[in-house]
N, C-alpha and C positions, 0 to 999 in steps of 0.2 A: 652534564651540568644539571639535568632534571633530577638525577639522584641526589645531588647536593642541595639544590634550591628548594625542592618540593617534598622530597621523601625523607629528608633528615639523615641521609647517609654521610659518613665521614669521607674525607678525600681518599683515604686508602680503600674504603669499601666501594666507593663510586668507581675508582680506577680499576679495581679488581673485577667488578661486574662488567665494565666495558671490555676488559681483556677477555673475560669468559665468553661474552657475547661474540666477540670476533673469532674465538676458537670454535665455538659451536657452529658459526656460519660456515666454517671449513670442514669440520669433522662430519657433520650431517650430510655432506655432499655424497658420501658413500650410500646413504639411504636414498637420496635423490637419483643417483645413478642406477641403483638396483631397481627402483620403481620404473624408470625409463626403459631399462633393459628387458624386463620380463612382465610388466603389468600394463603400463599405459603407452609406452613409446615416448620419444623425446617431445613431440609436439604437445600431447595432452599433459605430460609431466610439467612442462613449462607453464602451460595455462593454469593447471591446478595449483602449483606452488606459487605462481604469481598472485592468485586469488587469496592464498594463505597469507602472503605478504600484505595484501590490501587489508585483510581482516585484522592482522596484527597491528597495523598502523591505525586502523579505526579504533581498536581497543585502547591503544596508547593515547589517541586523541581524546577519547571519552574519559579516560583516567586523568587527563590533564585539564579537564574542565574545572575552572576555579571553584565552583560551588559543589563539586563532587569529585574529590580526589581519592582514587582507589589504588593503593599499592599493589594489591593482588592482581587487579586487572592490568595495570601497567606492566608488571612482571610477566604475566601471561602473554601479552602482546609482544614485548620487547625481547624477552629472554627465551621465548619458545617459538611463537608463530613467525616473527620476523626472521630469526636465524634459520628456521626450517624452510621458509619460503626462499630466502637468499641462497641457501645451499642447493635446493632443488633446481633453481634457475641457473646458478653458476655451473653446476655439473653438466648442464645440457645445452645452454644457449649458444656457446661458441661453436660447438660441434654441429649443432643444428644449422647454423649459418654456413659452416664450411660444407655441409652435405649438399647445399644448393648448387654447387659447382660441378660441372661435368669435366673432370680432370683428364679425360681422354683428349680434350682440346687443349693444346699447349697454352693458348691465351687464357683459358679459364683456369688452368692449373696455376699460372702466374698470378691471376686475380685472386685465387683462393689464398695464396700466401699473403697478399696485401690485405685481404679481408681481416685477418687477425689484428693488424695494426689499426684499421678503421674501427673495428669493434672495440679495441682497447681505448681508442680516442673517444668514442661515443660514451663509454662508461665514465670517463673523466670529465666529459662535458657536463654530465649530470652532477658529478661531484663538485664541479666549479660553482654550479648554482647553489648547491647545498652549503658549501663553505662561504660563498660570497653573500648569501642572503638568509637561508633558512636558519643557520646557527645563530645569527644576530637577531632574527625575528623571534626565535624561541626564548632567548635570554633577555632581550630588551624591547621586543615589539617593534612596530614600525609601519609606515604607510597607512596610518590611521588605526592600526591594531594596538590596543593597550598592552602594556607589558604583561599583565596577569593572564591575558589570552594568547600570549606568544607561543607557548609550547602546543597548546590546543590547535592553533592555526597552522603551525609548522607540520605537525603530524597529519592534520587534515589535508594539507596541500600534498604531502608525500603520498597519502592514500589515494587521492584523486588522480595524481599523475601516474601512479602505478596501474590503477584501473584503466586509465586512458591508454597506457602502453599495452596492456593485455588486449584491449579492444582492437587497437590498431594491428597487433600481431595476429589476432584471429581473423581480421578482415581479409587477409591474403591467403587464407588456408587453401583455397583451390589451386593456388599457384606453387605451393611448396612441394618439394621432393621429400616424401615421407620414408622413414625407416620403420619397418614393422617390428614389434617386440620379438625377442628371441625366446626359444623354448626354455632356456635356463639362464641363470645369472652368470655374467663373466666373473664376478667376485667369487661366487660359489665354485665355479670351475677351477679358478686358481687355487683356492683353499683345498679343494678335494685333490687336485694333482699334487700339490706340495705335501699334503699329509700322507697321501698314498706312497709317494717316493720316500718320505721320511720313515715310514713304517718298514720300508725295504732296507733300512739301515744306511741310507745315503747321508753323509755328514752335512753336506751343503744344504740339503732340504731341512734338516733339523735346525741348522743355524738360522735359516730364513724364517722358519716357523717361530723359533724363540725370539728372533729380532722383532717380528710383527707383534708378538705378545708384549714385548717391552715397550714398543712404540705406543700401543694402546694404553699401557699402564702410565707411560710418561705423560701423554695427553690428559689422562684422567687426573693425575696428580696436579697438573698445571691448572686445570679447570677448578679443582677443589681448592687450591691455594688462592686462585683469583677470586672465588666466591667468598671465601672466609680468610682475608689477609691478616685479620687480627687474632685468629685462632693460634693458640700457643705452639702448635706443631706446624704452623704455616711455613716457617723457614725450612723445616725438615722436608715438607712436601715439595718445596721449590728445588731443593737439592736432589731429592729422589727423581723429580721430573727431568732434571738435567741428566742424571746418570742413566736413567731408563732410556731417554730419548737418544743420547749419544751412543750408548751401546746398541740400541735398536737400529740406528742408521748404519753403523758399521756391520752388524751381523746380517742385515738385509742387502746392503749395497755391494759388499765385497764378493759374496758368492754369485751375485747376479751379473757380475761383469762378463761372465761366460757361463750361462745356465745350461750347458750341454748335459749336465747331470740329471735334468728333468726328462726322464723317459719312463712313462707309465707302463707297467706290465699288465694292467687291467684293461683289456680291450673293450669291456663294457662301458668304461668311462667315455671313450671316444664315440662309441656307437649310439649312446643315448643323449648326447649333447651336441650343441652347435660348435663345439670347440675341439681343436686338435692340440696335441702336445706342442706343436710348433707355434700355435697361437699364444699359448701360455708362456713359452720361452721368449717370444717376441715382446710380450708385455714385461716380463721380468728383466730383460736386458735394458729396458728404458729406465728402470728404477735408479741405477747409479747416476744417470744424467739428471733425472728429476730432483734427486736429493742434493747433489753437489751444486747444480745450477741454481736452484732456489735458495739454498743456504748461502751461496756466495753473494748473490745480490741482496738477500735479506740482511746480511751482516752490515752492509752499507746503508740500506734503506732504513734500518732501525735507528740510525743516527737521526734521521728526520722524524721518524715515528715517535721516538722517545724524548728527544732533546731539542730539536730546532724550535719548537713552540716555547719550551721553557726558557731557552736562550733569548728569544724575541721578547718575552715578557719582562726581561730586565734590561731592555733597551728602550729608547725613547719612542713610546707608542702614541704620543699625542698627535692629533690631527683635527684641525678645525674645532678646537675647544672640547674635544672628547678623546677617549683612549680606544685604540683598536685592541682587539683580542689577539693573543699570540697565534691562535688557531686561524685567524684571518689570512695569514700568509701562506697557509696550505693552498690557497687559490693559485699561487704562483706555480706550484707543482702541477696542478691540473692544467693551467694555461700553457705550461711548457709542453705538455703532451698534446693539447688541442692545437696549438699554433705550429708546433714543429712536425707533427705527423704528416700533414699534406706536403710540406717541404721535403721531408725525408723520402716519402713514397714517390713523389712526382719529379723530384730534381736530384737530391743528393744520392739516393740509392742507385738510380740509373747511371749516374756518372761513375760511381764506384764500381758498378758491375762492368762497365765498359773498360775502365782503367785497369781492373784486376782480371780482365778476360773471364768474367763469370765466376770468380772465386770469392765474391763478397757474399758468403753464405752464413750459416748458423754460427760458425766459430768467429768470424770477423765481426759480425753484428753484435754478438754477445760481448765480445771483448771491448768494442767501442762503448757499449752501454755501461760496462763495468768502469771504464776510464772516466766517463762523465760522472758516474756516481762517486768514485773515489775523489775526483776533483771537487765535487760538491762538499764532501766531508772535510777535505783539507781546507777549503775556503771557509767553511763554518768554524773550523778550529782557529784559523787566523783571525776571523771576526771576533771570536770569543776572547782572544788575548787582547785585542784592541778595545773591546767592550769593557773588560775588567779594568783596564788602565785608564779608561775615560772617567771624567768626574761624575760623582753621584748628583742627581738632580734634587734629591731630598723630596721627591714626589712619589707617593706610594703607587705601585703598579696594581691595576685592577685584576690582573690574571696571574700574578705571582702569589706565593703564600703570604698571608697577612703580615703587614709591617715591613715588607721588603720594597725598597725604592728602585726606581729606574735609573740607569746610567745614561749619559748624554749621547752616546753613539746612536744614530737614528736606526730604528727597527727596519726601515725600508731596505737596508742593506741585506736583510735576510731573504729578500725576494730572489736574489741571485742563487744562493745554495738550493732553495726550493725549486727554482726553475731548472737548474742543472740536474737535480735528481729526477725531474720529469723527463729530461732528455735521456737519462740512463734507463728509465722505465720503457721507453718506446723501442729501445734496442735490446731489451732483455725479456720482458714479459710476453710480447707477441711472438718472439723467436721461440721461446719455450713452448708456447701453446701450439704453434705450427709444427714444431719438431714432434711433440707428443701426438698430434693428430696424424701427421703424414707418416710417422714411423710405427703406428699401431695397426694391427689387423682390424678390419671393420668391426668385428665382434667385440673388440677390446677398447674401442675409442672412448666410450662413456666412462669406463672404469679408469682409464688413463687420465682423463680430465679430472675426475673426482680425486684420484691419487695425488695429482698436482696440488689440489686444494688442501688435502690432508697433510702434505709435506709442509704447507704453511703453518698448520697448527703445531707440527713437530718443531719447527723453527722457533715458534713462540716459547715452547717449553725450554729450548736450549738457551735462547737469548735473555730470558727472564733472569737466569742465574748470572749471566754476564753483567747485566745492568745492576743487579744487586751487589755483585762483587766490586763494581766501580762506584758504589754509593759514597764511600769516603771522599771521592774526588768530585762528587756531584751533590753537594748539600742543598738544602732549601734556598739558601742565599748563595748564588753562584759566585759572588765576589769572594767568598771564603774557600773556594775550591779550584779545581783545574778541569773543567769540562772538556777541554781540548784533549786530555789524555783518553777520554772515552772515544772521541772521534778517531784518534790514532789507533786505539785497540780495535775498533771496528774495521778500519782499513786493513790492518794486519790480518785479522780473522777472515775478512772477505778475500784477501789475497791467497791465503792458504786454501780456502774452499774453491777458489777459482782455479788454482793449480790442479786440485783434485778433479774439477770439472773437465779441464783440458785432458787430463790423463784418461778419464772415462770416455771422452769424445774420441781420443786416439784409438781406443779399444773398440769403438762402435762402428759397425758397418751398416750404412743406410741401405734400405730395401725399397722396392716399389710395390705398394699394397693396392694400387689402383689399376693394375694391369688386368 
């Protein structure tokens, strides 16, 4: 909204820059992982990138000062330093937390698995504060803060709390279990092994290398299109991003289902590095799960990310003489995670473990999460039909495109789909994080975490085209379209990817890397 209200960007430009920022937050995770692996270690990487985040927020706050608005300073903070800081933290923080457990103790091993759920809950607790207060503070002011100082105050608060978080994190340094930097990068080891085997004429290695290059090209086209959505070749870039990303996923995932083809004949590679061929194979065999699992849930999650807010904006948003923003209801997603996580960990999961005789593992939990997310999308589709059939209020919506009125169906109904999507998240995202950590060699865990984030950027490139293809059914005025078709398409696509995930899981043999 700051792009729209203060910098003079169009709706398309502002949305594109927001999308590009999200993609950068994920793709730069590879840089954060590399620095942690071979330069600073996880602890110092988290500290340094946390301070970069603080600096980015400070620059954004300074640029939002009413008497001194600077587009360049704002872009430097929001489009460079904040994504860079976010990527460095995300690539390392969950693994650093998991490192603190001694998994030789069965009790601590079980606690380590629960840690990923508590970690994901804590992230969304912060998001609840942001959606519930800071977004409104930025656009409207509040609690004695005038509207013109709203964004300045919001970014200042964000910088202050991140600085406080870094300080608290540093205060316990003497109690942490530290991982020393490696002699070489895990990412470099994987690239060198794959290239070496490709040069030996192994077809699978050539396909993986080509697929990786296509994925990079796909993400690049996606970012370029997001930054310049009004460029005359933007539609072409979107289509190229989809083609490159889709082909890249297939060319990487299929050969990695069984990466026995990776056997390096160059003994010097293993002698000079911290990695063996087996380490690289164990990393590669995780890729089909990371791709299919993330894509399966993302297909459903994108219903909320792209459309739930837009749908809410054409429902009755009035409350106590004012209008809520459609984005306000995102707080229900966060609350679903925050409220349900303790119940799931302390009550529901133990019951299911007992009733299934210990079989309530990755497969069952992920399937339950997908079911919650699919139910969320189906319910949103039903609410959209009811909304469209409800009478128009002839009252303009403050968050819909100009001139579009609200319908009489109360927007409060959208709390339920948002909440259900939050339930889906607690049984999918922590599950994938724990699977990635526990099934990676210790030397590959940072790279695996970063790869999971990059897969998110790849999914953006794929689903942008899907959203564009459904545009005729999702016009600016939803009363003239059929948004529910988009939800049905997402459920169908999510189901296809979920079947692919189950197939990859059937082909996957779990190992113990903590022995």
